[in-house]
C-alpha positions as CSV (number, residue, x, y, z in Angstrom):
1,M,0.0,0.0,0.0
2,T,1.2,3.5,-0.8
3,G,0.5,6.7,1.0
4,A,1.2,8.1,4.4
5,L,-1.4,6.9,6.9
6,L,-0.1,8.0,10.3
7,V,-0.5,5.0,12.5
8,V,1.2,5.6,15.8
9,L,1.0,4.1,19.2
10,I,0.0,6.8,21.6
11,S,1.3,6.7,25.2
12,S,0.8,10.2,26.4
13,C,-1.8,9.7,29.0
14,G,-1.9,12.4,31.6
15,M,-0.4,15.1,29.4
16,K,-1.8,18.5,29.2
17,S,-4.3,19.0,26.3
18,P,-4.3,22.0,24.1
19,A,-7.0,23.4,26.4
20,G,-4.8,22.8,29.4
21,E,-6.9,20.0,31.0
22,T,-5.5,17.0,32.6
23,T,-7.2,13.6,32.0
24,K,-7.1,10.4,33.9
25,K,-4.2,8.1,32.9
26,P,-5.7,4.6,33.0
27,E,-8.9,5.4,31.2
28,L,-7.3,7.6,28.6
29,A,-4.7,4.8,27.9
30,T,-7.6,2.4,27.1
31,L,-9.2,4.9,24.8
32,S,-5.9,5.7,23.1
33,D,-5.2,2.0,22.5
34,Q,-8.6,1.5,21.0
35,L,-8.4,4.4,18.7
36,H,-4.9,3.4,17.7
37,L,-6.3,0.0,16.7
38,L,-8.9,1.7,14.5
39,L,-6.1,3.6,12.8
40,Q,-4.4,0.3,12.1
41,S,-7.6,-1.2,10.8
42,V,-8.1,1.7,8.4
43,N,-4.5,1.4,7.3
44,S,-5.1,-2.3,6.5
45,A,-8.3,-1.7,4.7
46,S,-7.6,1.5,2.8
47,T,-6.3,2.2,-0.7
48,D,-5.1,5.6,0.4
49,T,-2.7,7.4,-1.9
50,G,-2.0,10.2,0.5
51,Q,-3.8,12.7,-1.9
52,P,-7.1,14.5,-1.4
53,A,-9.8,12.0,-2.1
54,K,-12.1,12.5,-5.0
55,G,-14.9,10.4,-6.4
56,D,-15.9,7.3,-4.6
57,R,-12.6,6.3,-3.1
58,P,-13.3,5.1,0.5
59,V,-11.1,6.9,3.1
60,S,-12.9,7.0,6.4
61,P,-14.3,4.3,8.7
62,R,-18.0,4.4,9.3
63,S,-19.0,1.0,10.8
64,L,-18.6,-2.8,10.5
65,N,-20.4,-4.7,7.8
66,G,-22.4,-7.9,8.2
67,N,-19.2,-10.0,8.2
68,G,-17.6,-7.9,10.9
69,Q,-15.2,-6.2,8.5
70,L,-14.4,-2.5,8.5
71,A,-16.7,-0.4,6.3
72,L,-15.0,2.6,4.8
73,V,-16.8,5.5,3.1
74,P,-15.8,8.2,0.6
75,P,-15.6,11.9,1.4
76,K,-19.1,12.5,0.0
77,D,-20.6,10.3,2.8
78,W,-22.1,12.3,5.6
79,C,-20.0,10.4,8.1
80,S,-16.7,11.1,6.5
81,G,-15.5,13.8,8.9
82,F,-16.1,12.0,12.2
83,F,-12.9,9.9,12.1
84,A,-10.8,13.0,11.7
85,G,-12.9,14.4,14.5
86,C,-12.1,11.5,16.8
87,L,-8.4,12.0,16.2
88,W,-8.8,15.7,16.9
89,E,-10.7,15.0,20.1
90,M,-7.9,12.6,21.2
91,Y,-5.4,15.4,20.5
92,E,-7.4,17.7,22.6
93,L,-7.5,15.2,25.4
94,T,-3.8,14.3,25.3
95,G,-1.9,17.1,23.7
96,D,0.1,14.5,21.8
97,K,1.3,15.9,18.5
98,K,1.1,12.4,16.9
99,W,-2.7,12.5,17.1
100,E,-2.6,15.9,15.4
101,Q,-0.5,14.5,12.5
102,S,-3.0,11.7,12.0
103,A,-6.0,14.1,12.3
104,L,-4.5,16.5,9.7
105,H,-4.0,13.6,7.3
106,F,-7.6,12.4,7.5
107,T,-8.9,16.0,7.5
108,E,-7.1,17.0,4.3
109,L,-8.6,14.0,2.4
110,L,-12.0,15.8,2.6
111,E,-11.1,19.1,1.0
112,D,-13.0,18.6,-2.2
113,Q,-16.2,18.5,-0.3
114,K,-16.2,22.2,0.1
115,W,-17.8,22.3,-3.5
116,N,-20.4,19.5,-2.9
117,R,-23.8,21.1,-3.4
118,T,-25.6,17.8,-3.3
119,T,-25.6,17.5,0.5
120,H,-27.0,19.4,3.5
121,D,-24.5,17.6,5.7
122,M,-21.6,20.0,5.2
123,G,-21.5,20.8,8.9
124,F,-21.3,17.2,9.9
125,K,-18.4,16.6,7.6
126,M,-16.4,19.8,7.9
127,M,-16.7,21.0,11.5
128,P,-15.3,17.9,13.2
129,S,-12.5,17.9,10.6
130,F,-11.5,21.3,9.2
131,G,-13.2,23.1,12.1
132,K,-11.0,21.4,14.6
133,A,-8.0,21.7,12.3
134,Y,-8.4,25.5,12.2
135,Q,-9.1,25.7,15.9
136,F,-5.9,23.9,16.8
137,T,-3.5,25.0,14.1
138,G,-4.7,28.5,13.0
139,N,-3.9,27.5,9.4
140,K,-5.7,30.1,7.2
141,N,-6.2,27.5,4.4
142,Y,-8.5,25.6,6.7
143,R,-10.4,28.8,7.4
144,D,-10.9,29.3,3.6
145,I,-12.1,25.8,3.1
146,L,-14.7,26.2,5.9
147,I,-15.9,29.5,4.5
148,Q,-16.3,28.0,1.0
149,S,-18.1,25.0,2.7
150,A,-20.6,27.4,4.3
151,K,-21.2,29.2,1.0
152,T,-21.9,25.8,-0.6
153,L,-24.3,24.9,2.2
154,I,-26.4,28.0,1.9
155,S,-26.9,27.3,-1.8
156,R,-29.5,24.8,-0.6
157,Y,-31.5,27.5,1.2
158,N,-35.0,28.3,-0.1
159,E,-36.3,31.8,0.8
160,N,-39.9,30.7,0.5
161,V,-39.4,27.8,2.9
162,Q,-36.9,29.6,5.1
163,C,-34.9,26.4,5.5
164,I,-32.0,24.5,4.0
165,R,-33.1,21.5,1.9
166,S,-32.1,18.2,3.2
167,W,-32.1,15.2,0.8
168,D,-32.3,15.3,-3.0
169,H,-33.3,11.6,-3.1
170,N,-36.9,10.3,-3.0
171,Q,-38.2,13.2,-5.1
172,D,-41.3,11.1,-5.8
173,K,-42.0,11.1,-2.1
174,W,-41.0,14.6,-0.9
175,Q,-41.0,18.0,-2.6
176,F,-38.6,19.8,-0.2
177,P,-37.7,17.6,2.7
178,V,-36.1,19.1,5.9
179,I,-34.9,16.7,8.5
180,I,-34.3,17.4,12.2
181,D,-30.7,16.3,11.7
182,N,-30.1,19.5,9.7
183,M,-30.0,21.5,13.0
184,M,-26.5,20.1,13.5
185,N,-25.2,21.7,10.2
186,L,-26.1,25.2,11.4
187,E,-22.9,25.4,13.5
188,L,-20.9,25.8,10.3
189,L,-23.0,28.8,9.3
190,F,-22.8,30.5,12.7
191,W,-19.0,30.0,12.6
192,A,-18.8,31.5,9.1
193,S,-20.8,34.5,10.1
194,K,-18.5,35.3,13.0
195,E,-15.4,34.7,11.0
196,T,-16.4,36.8,8.0
197,G,-18.7,39.3,9.5
198,D,-21.3,38.4,6.8
199,P,-24.8,38.3,8.3
200,V,-26.1,36.1,5.5
201,F,-24.8,32.9,7.1
202,Y,-26.3,33.9,10.5
203,N,-29.6,34.8,9.1
204,V,-30.0,31.6,7.2
205,A,-29.1,29.6,10.3
206,V,-31.6,31.5,12.5
207,N,-34.4,31.3,9.9
208,H,-33.8,27.5,9.6
209,A,-33.8,27.1,13.4
210,N,-37.0,29.2,13.8
211,M,-38.9,27.4,11.1
212,T,-37.8,24.0,12.4
213,M,-39.0,25.0,15.9
214,K,-42.3,26.1,14.4
215,N,-43.0,22.9,12.4
216,H,-41.0,20.0,13.6
217,F,-42.3,19.7,17.2
218,R,-45.3,18.3,18.8
219,K,-46.9,19.8,21.9
220,D,-44.8,17.5,24.1
221,Y,-41.6,18.7,22.4
222,S,-41.0,15.4,20.6
223,S,-39.7,15.9,17.1
224,Y,-40.8,14.7,13.7
225,H,-38.0,13.4,11.6
226,V,-39.0,14.8,8.2
227,I,-41.1,17.8,7.3
228,D,-41.9,18.1,3.6
229,Y,-42.5,21.7,2.4
230,D,-44.0,23.1,-0.8
231,P,-40.9,24.9,-2.2
232,V,-43.1,27.6,-3.8
233,T,-45.6,28.5,-1.0
234,G,-43.4,27.4,1.9
235,E,-46.4,25.5,3.4
236,V,-46.0,22.2,5.2
237,V,-47.1,19.4,2.9
238,K,-46.7,16.5,5.4
239,R,-44.9,15.3,8.5
240,D,-43.1,11.9,8.2
241,T,-40.1,9.8,9.2
242,H,-37.4,8.0,7.3
243,Q,-35.3,6.3,10.0
244,G,-37.9,6.2,12.8
245,Y,-40.6,3.6,13.5
246,A,-43.5,5.6,12.1
247,G,-44.5,9.1,11.2
248,E,-45.9,9.9,14.6
249,S,-43.2,8.0,16.6
250,V,-40.1,9.6,18.2
251,W,-36.9,8.5,16.6
252,S,-34.3,8.7,19.4
253,R,-31.3,10.0,17.5
254,G,-33.5,12.7,15.9
255,Q,-34.5,13.8,19.4
256,A,-30.8,13.9,20.3
257,W,-30.0,16.0,17.2
258,A,-32.8,18.4,18.3
259,L,-31.4,18.8,21.8
260,Y,-27.9,19.4,20.6
261,G,-29.0,21.7,17.8
262,Y,-31.0,24.1,19.9
263,T,-28.2,24.1,22.6
264,L,-25.7,25.2,19.9
265,C,-28.2,27.8,18.7
266,Y,-28.3,29.3,22.1
267,R,-24.5,29.3,22.4
268,E,-24.3,31.2,19.1
269,T,-27.1,33.7,19.5
270,R,-27.9,33.9,23.3
271,D,-31.5,33.9,22.3
272,E,-33.4,32.5,25.4
273,K,-36.0,30.8,23.2
274,Y,-33.4,28.4,22.0
275,L,-32.3,27.4,25.5
276,E,-35.9,27.0,26.5
277,Q,-36.5,24.8,23.6
278,A,-33.4,22.7,24.4
279,R,-34.6,22.3,28.0
280,H,-38.1,21.2,26.9
281,I,-36.5,18.6,24.5
282,A,-34.2,17.4,27.3
283,D,-37.1,17.0,29.7
284,F,-39.0,14.9,27.1
285,I,-36.1,12.6,26.8
286,L,-35.2,12.3,30.5
287,T,-38.8,11.8,31.7
288,H,-40.0,9.4,29.0
289,P,-41.5,6.3,30.5
290,D,-39.7,4.1,28.0
291,L,-36.3,5.5,28.6
292,P,-34.4,2.5,30.1
293,D,-32.9,2.6,33.6
294,D,-29.4,3.0,32.2
295,M,-30.7,5.9,30.1
296,I,-29.4,4.5,26.8
297,P,-32.5,4.9,24.6
298,Y,-34.0,2.3,22.3
299,W,-33.7,3.3,18.7
300,D,-37.2,4.8,18.7
301,F,-39.1,5.8,21.9
302,N,-42.2,4.2,20.4
303,A,-40.6,1.0,18.9
304,P,-43.2,-1.7,19.0
305,S,-41.3,-4.4,20.9
306,I,-39.8,-2.5,23.8
307,P,-37.9,-3.8,25.8
308,D,-36.8,-6.3,23.1
309,E,-35.6,-3.5,20.7
310,P,-32.1,-2.4,19.8
311,R,-30.5,0.4,21.7
312,D,-28.8,3.4,20.2
313,A,-25.6,4.3,21.9
314,S,-25.0,7.0,19.3
315,A,-28.1,8.8,20.4
316,A,-27.0,8.5,24.0
317,A,-23.6,9.9,23.3
318,V,-25.1,12.9,21.5
319,I,-27.5,13.5,24.4
320,S,-24.7,13.3,27.0
321,S,-22.5,15.7,25.1
322,A,-25.4,18.2,24.6
323,L,-26.5,18.0,28.2
324,F,-22.9,18.7,29.4
325,E,-22.9,21.9,27.4
326,M,-26.5,22.8,28.1
327,S,-26.0,22.5,31.9
328,T,-23.3,25.2,31.7
329,Y,-26.0,27.7,30.6
330,M,-28.4,26.8,33.5
331,A,-28.9,28.7,36.7
332,D,-27.1,27.2,39.7
333,S,-30.4,26.0,41.2
334,I,-31.2,23.7,38.2
335,R,-27.8,22.9,36.7
336,A,-27.5,19.5,38.4
337,Q,-30.9,18.6,36.8
338,Y,-29.1,18.3,33.5
339,R,-25.5,17.7,34.5
340,K,-26.3,14.6,36.6
341,P,-28.0,12.7,33.7
342,A,-25.2,13.8,31.4
343,E,-22.8,12.1,33.8
344,Q,-25.0,9.0,34.2
345,I,-25.4,8.5,30.5
346,F,-21.7,8.9,29.9
347,N,-20.8,6.5,32.8
348,N,-23.3,3.9,31.6
349,L,-21.9,4.1,28.0
350,T,-18.4,3.6,29.5
351,A,-19.5,0.7,31.7
352,K,-21.8,-1.2,29.4
353,Y,-21.5,-0.1,25.8
354,R,-17.8,0.1,25.2
355,S,-16.1,-2.3,22.9
356,A,-13.9,-4.9,24.6
357,P,-10.3,-3.8,24.4
358,G,-8.9,-4.9,21.0
359,K,-12.3,-5.7,19.6
360,N,-14.6,-4.2,16.9
361,K,-11.6,-3.1,14.8
362,G,-10.9,-0.3,17.3
363,F,-14.3,1.4,17.4
364,I,-14.9,2.7,21.0
365,L,-18.6,2.2,21.4
366,D,-20.8,-0.7,20.4
367,H,-24.6,-1.1,20.2
368,S,-25.6,1.8,18.0
369,T,-28.4,1.8,15.5
370,G,-28.2,3.6,12.2
371,S,-31.5,2.9,10.4
372,R,-33.6,0.1,11.9
373,P,-36.4,0.4,9.2
374,H,-33.8,-0.3,6.5
375,N,-32.0,-3.0,8.6
376,S,-28.9,-0.9,8.2
377,E,-26.2,-0.7,10.9
378,V,-28.3,-2.3,13.7
379,D,-26.5,-3.0,17.0
380,V,-23.1,-2.2,15.7
381,P,-20.3,0.3,16.2
382,I,-20.7,3.6,14.3
383,I,-18.1,6.3,14.0
384,Y,-20.3,9.2,15.0
385,A,-21.1,7.5,18.3
386,D,-17.4,7.5,19.1
387,Y,-17.0,11.1,18.1
388,Y,-19.7,12.4,20.4
389,Y,-18.6,10.1,23.2
390,L,-15.1,11.7,23.0
391,E,-16.6,15.1,22.7
392,A,-18.7,14.4,25.9
393,L,-15.5,13.4,27.7
394,A,-13.7,16.6,26.6
395,R,-16.6,18.7,27.7
396,R,-16.8,16.9,31.0
397,N,-13.1,17.5,31.5
398,S,-13.6,21.2,30.8
399,L,-16.1,21.8,33.6
400,P,-14.8,23.9,36.5
401,P,-12.8,21.6,38.9
402,N,-15.2,22.2,41.8
403,K,-18.1,21.0,39.6
404,Q,-16.4,18.1,37.8
405,A,-17.1,14.6,38.9
406,A,-14.3,12.0,39.0
407,F,-14.0,9.8,35.9
408,E,-15.3,6.4,36.7
């Protein structure tokens, strides 16, 4: 194999991270070893040439296939940025430059995506990769790539609908579909507005968030997955699902995206209505009668065969990370109401949903569910679960020392 995959054994536990935080040695050693194994697995499975990836050449790990083999995806896949993101998170946790080298390699493979107008998932791909790269290196080239990515993303915005179009597929089924997942891509637009001073990015993000708040939620603050709009009138045509159990059910990862999305909207705007929305969404999740005792949700809150339904560790990781951040915006009197479940979910993922050391090709978490209705990626490791788990750990470590629980 040619190319320069940077597979290195990391032994830097307890070092200061770029943010100056100290992490716990034994646990971080286990995470480092597992992520190192995933690097090795990618090295063995890849046809990497060391050049920016174009076309359909697989470059990033996404999951395991039915035979337990590593499934790689090309840059155009919505999950392509999460592996670079995991490497950046490990760099943040350890401060070891070797992780930075690997992260830069897998980040730069995605550059061509800055021109990809066929996807709404630009934020998912570019913020964990180039966003982190610019944060930690200050390289202006990464800034330019992100700005172009934001320009490409807003090309999918429809002024009549006041939203960014999600998928282009299933045009016989939907006219202008907008999915709750799209809230996660607004982070790129908020960043671009701050970086350039151009209010266009900010206005698109706010309009999308407001229209989603208006049309995606039921009275109990559960979220629909897909809203189909008339692209001419902007009116709602129908409310539906694609990855949930049914149109009126509550797809768990969609609820997690909603919680995270409105939390980041509050971070970027300080508009109290977004924090209130995030809190209502969190309350729905945390008080739902079918949330299991360990707080790792079933793939859909209304799945028909609970408790004999697959869990979704990825939804739990997103929820934990979002709750850690959201809790920092809460008044002292209610902060623990959200920080405690963030801790509980994170600790339960660690205790019960982590891959055994040296297993699952190096993925950190097991037992995620991608799309149960399509029998796709059910009860397997998935890379975005690992990313948000590591992000939750980094956020946990960044809490003020007097409010930070010991890592268990």
